[in-house]
Backbone as CSV, one residue per row, in Angstrom:
resi,resn,N_x,N_y,N_z,CA_x,CA_y,CA_z,C_x,C_y,C_z
1,UNK,88.455,135.063,76.472,88.204,133.927,77.334,89.494,133.186,77.666
2,UNK,90.346,132.974,76.692,91.606,132.268,76.906,92.494,133.034,77.871
3,UNK,92.533,134.328,77.740,93.354,135.151,78.638,92.870,135.017,80.083
4,UNK,91.567,134.997,80.278,91.000,134.841,81.621,91.410,133.506,82.223
5,UNK,91.343,132.452,81.451,91.752,131.138,81.939,93.236,131.118,82.302
6,UNK,94.042,131.782,81.511,95.478,131.848,81.788,95.732,132.563,83.116
7,UNK,95.068,133.678,83.338,95.238,134.434,84.586,94.814,133.583,85.782
8,UNK,93.702,132.893,85.661,93.237,132.016,86.741,94.261,130.912,86.990
9,UNK,94.802,130.338,85.933,95.807,129.281,86.051,97.060,129.795,86.754
10,UNK,97.549,130.982,86.365,98.745,131.555,86.990,98.496,131.839,88.462
11,UNK,97.368,132.405,88.781,97.047,132.670,90.184,96.942,131.376,90.971
12,UNK,96.404,130.349,90.378,96.313,129.045,91.037,97.675,128.451,91.294
13,UNK,98.593,128.596,90.347,99.957,128.105,90.546,100.634,128.826,91.695
14,UNK,100.479,130.123,91.737,101.094,130.912,92.805,100.552,130.502,94.163
15,UNK,99.248,130.360,94.262,98.635,129.977,95.532,99.032,128.562,95.927
16,UNK,99.080,127.647,94.973,99.427,126.272,95.313,100.889,126.147,95.697
17,UNK,101.771,126.946,95.090,103.189,126.904,95.442,103.385,127.372,96.881
18,UNK,102.689,128.438,97.257,102.826,128.923,98.619,102.129,127.989,99.597
19,UNK,101.034,127.403,99.193,100.324,126.481,100.074,101.136,125.213,100.300
20,UNK,101.984,124.843,99.324,102.767,123.621,99.438,103.811,123.703,100.548
21,UNK,104.261,124.882,100.868,105.229,125.071,101.937,104.505,124.864,103.265
22,UNK,104.998,123.971,104.120,104.280,123.704,105.372,104.331,124.899,106.321
23,UNK,103.352,124.967,107.185,103.322,126.011,108.195,102.115,126.913,108.045
24,UNK,101.984,127.821,108.993,100.897,128.788,109.021,101.503,130.178,109.077
25,UNK,101.264,130.988,108.056,101.892,132.306,107.967,101.475,133.238,109.107
26,UNK,100.223,133.168,109.539,99.766,134.039,110.626,100.507,133.720,111.924
27,UNK,100.679,132.445,112.205,101.446,132.032,113.383,102.904,132.437,113.204
28,UNK,103.414,132.278,111.984,104.790,132.672,111.689,105.030,134.143,111.927
29,UNK,104.067,134.987,111.564,104.211,136.428,111.797,104.315,136.725,113.288
30,UNK,103.470,136.075,114.073,103.513,136.288,115.525,104.868,135.866,116.097
31,UNK,105.354,134.707,115.657,106.663,134.228,116.126,107.781,135.152,115.658
32,UNK,107.693,135.589,114.422,108.686,136.515,113.869,108.718,137.805,114.679
33,UNK,107.549,138.383,114.903,107.475,139.648,115.631,107.970,139.515,117.066
34,UNK,107.772,138.356,117.655,108.193,138.130,119.037,109.689,137.839,119.146
35,UNK,110.300,137.337,118.073,111.691,136.894,118.181,112.674,137.587,117.244
36,UNK,112.291,137.829,116.021,113.251,138.276,115.003,113.505,139.780,115.006
37,UNK,112.489,140.562,115.323,112.657,142.015,115.257,113.483,142.566,116.422
38,UNK,113.874,141.696,117.321,114.780,142.132,118.391,116.145,142.490,117.814
39,UNK,116.509,141.820,116.720,117.834,142.006,116.120,117.815,142.841,114.845
40,UNK,116.737,142.800,114.093,116.677,143.550,112.833,115.245,143.826,112.428
41,UNK,115.093,144.811,111.537,113.756,145.113,111.020,113.581,144.463,109.648
42,UNK,112.468,144.720,109.010,112.144,144.081,107.731,113.074,144.506,106.599
43,UNK,113.859,145.530,106.797,114.789,145.979,105.765,115.757,144.896,105.322
44,UNK,116.061,143.965,106.187,116.971,142.877,105.840,116.351,141.969,104.771
45,UNK,115.037,141.918,104.710,114.366,141.064,103.729,114.145,141.771,102.394
46,UNK,114.144,143.083,102.406,113.790,143.835,101.204,114.967,144.553,100.552
47,UNK,116.135,144.474,101.138,117.276,145.199,100.561,117.657,144.604,99.207
48,UNK,118.252,145.421,98.372,118.618,145.016,97.013,119.622,143.870,96.997
49,UNK,120.559,143.871,97.925,121.634,142.872,97.930,121.379,141.730,98.927
50,UNK,120.124,141.392,99.141,119.831,140.338,100.115,120.502,139.033,99.695
51,UNK,120.902,138.285,100.698,121.678,137.073,100.487,120.824,135.824,100.297
52,UNK,119.602,135.847,100.736,118.734,134.676,100.687,118.143,134.542,99.287
53,UNK,118.435,133.402,98.645,118.005,133.192,97.255,117.128,131.953,97.076
54,UNK,116.798,131.254,98.166,115.975,130.043,98.062,115.340,129.734,99.414
55,UNK,114.353,128.855,99.392,113.719,128.423,100.643,114.750,127.728,101.528
56,UNK,115.616,126.914,100.919,116.646,126.217,101.700,117.565,127.214,102.401
57,UNK,117.956,128.258,101.694,118.816,129.286,102.293,118.080,130.041,103.393
58,UNK,116.789,130.257,103.207,115.979,130.931,104.228,115.919,130.096,105.499
59,UNK,115.708,128.793,105.338,115.678,127.895,106.500,117.026,127.886,107.216
60,UNK,118.091,127.838,106.452,119.430,127.830,107.044,119.699,129.124,107.804
61,UNK,119.314,130.258,107.214,119.528,131.544,107.870,118.707,131.653,109.146
62,UNK,117.493,131.156,109.121,116.662,131.170,110.328,117.337,130.375,111.436
63,UNK,117.912,129.239,111.094,118.642,128.445,112.082,119.822,129.205,112.651
64,UNK,120.564,129.903,111.788,121.713,130.693,112.250,121.271,131.846,113.139
65,UNK,120.209,132.523,112.727,119.713,133.655,113.512,119.210,133.215,114.885
66,UNK,118.452,132.131,114.908,117.912,131.687,116.197,119.033,131.234,117.122
67,UNK,120.077,130.635,116.557,121.226,130.235,117.373,121.931,131.472,117.924
68,UNK,122.186,132.456,117.066,122.879,133.678,117.499,122.072,134.446,118.541
69,UNK,120.756,134.455,118.382,119.891,135.174,119.325,119.550,134.336,120.553
70,UNK,120.027,133.094,120.570,119.747,132.163,121.657,118.245,131.973,121.863
71,UNK,117.561,131.797,120.719,116.126,131.534,120.705,115.936,130.079,120.289
72,UNK,115.196,129.343,121.065,114.926,127.946,120.728,113.552,127.861,120.068
73,UNK,113.562,127.417,118.816,112.329,127.258,118.054,112.172,125.788,117.681
74,UNK,110.967,125.289,117.812,110.713,123.919,117.370,110.739,123.892,115.837
75,UNK,110.790,122.696,115.277,110.738,122.558,113.823,109.446,123.174,113.279
76,UNK,108.360,122.945,113.976,107.070,123.490,113.553,107.073,125.020,113.583
77,UNK,107.637,125.607,114.627,107.711,127.067,114.712,108.571,127.630,113.582
78,UNK,109.660,126.942,113.269,110.500,127.380,112.167,109.734,127.322,110.851
79,UNK,108.942,126.274,110.656,108.134,126.170,109.439,107.168,127.344,109.323
80,UNK,106.568,127.725,110.434,105.634,128.852,110.431,106.351,130.138,110.028
81,UNK,107.522,130.372,110.584,108.267,131.594,110.278,108.711,131.600,108.821
82,UNK,109.206,130.480,108.334,109.627,130.389,106.929,108.431,130.643,106.016
83,UNK,107.297,130.068,106.339,106.080,130.283,105.537,105.725,131.764,105.515
84,UNK,105.740,132.407,106.678,105.427,133.840,106.752,106.409,134.669,105.931
85,UNK,107.698,134.449,106.148,108.702,135.243,105.440,108.616,135.028,103.937
86,UNK,108.373,133.806,103.520,108.273,133.533,102.090,107.048,134.215,101.478
87,UNK,105.924,134.127,102.149,104.714,134.752,101.619,104.803,136.276,101.653
88,UNK,105.402,136.816,102.688,105.441,138.266,102.864,106.532,138.934,102.029
89,UNK,107.697,138.303,101.916,108.847,138.973,101.304,109.474,138.240,100.116
90,UNK,109.742,136.983,100.257,110.597,136.287,99.278,109.851,135.749,98.062
91,UNK,108.713,135.142,98.281,107.888,134.601,97.193,108.602,133.515,96.377
92,UNK,109.375,132.667,97.052,110.008,131.531,96.380,108.938,130.510,96.027
93,UNK,109.180,129.752,94.988,108.225,128.715,94.572,108.692,127.375,95.040
């Protein structure tokens, strides 16, 4: 019984940590697919030596990428993309 409660607690922490990040992952995926894959594929997120080590770094990189690609994203759109990337690849808390 105790083990079951622990598993439920851990799963709840994981879900609440991801839920705490603002944005909508489904919308973020659509924005990502429409804008980000023009320059790179998902391999940049999954490579062993990836440079992004925090949500703050992810947000900063998104800003750099959108500037380089000359894509204008609102703050809300950026939140959606960060939420998607974090849930799909990074899993930062």
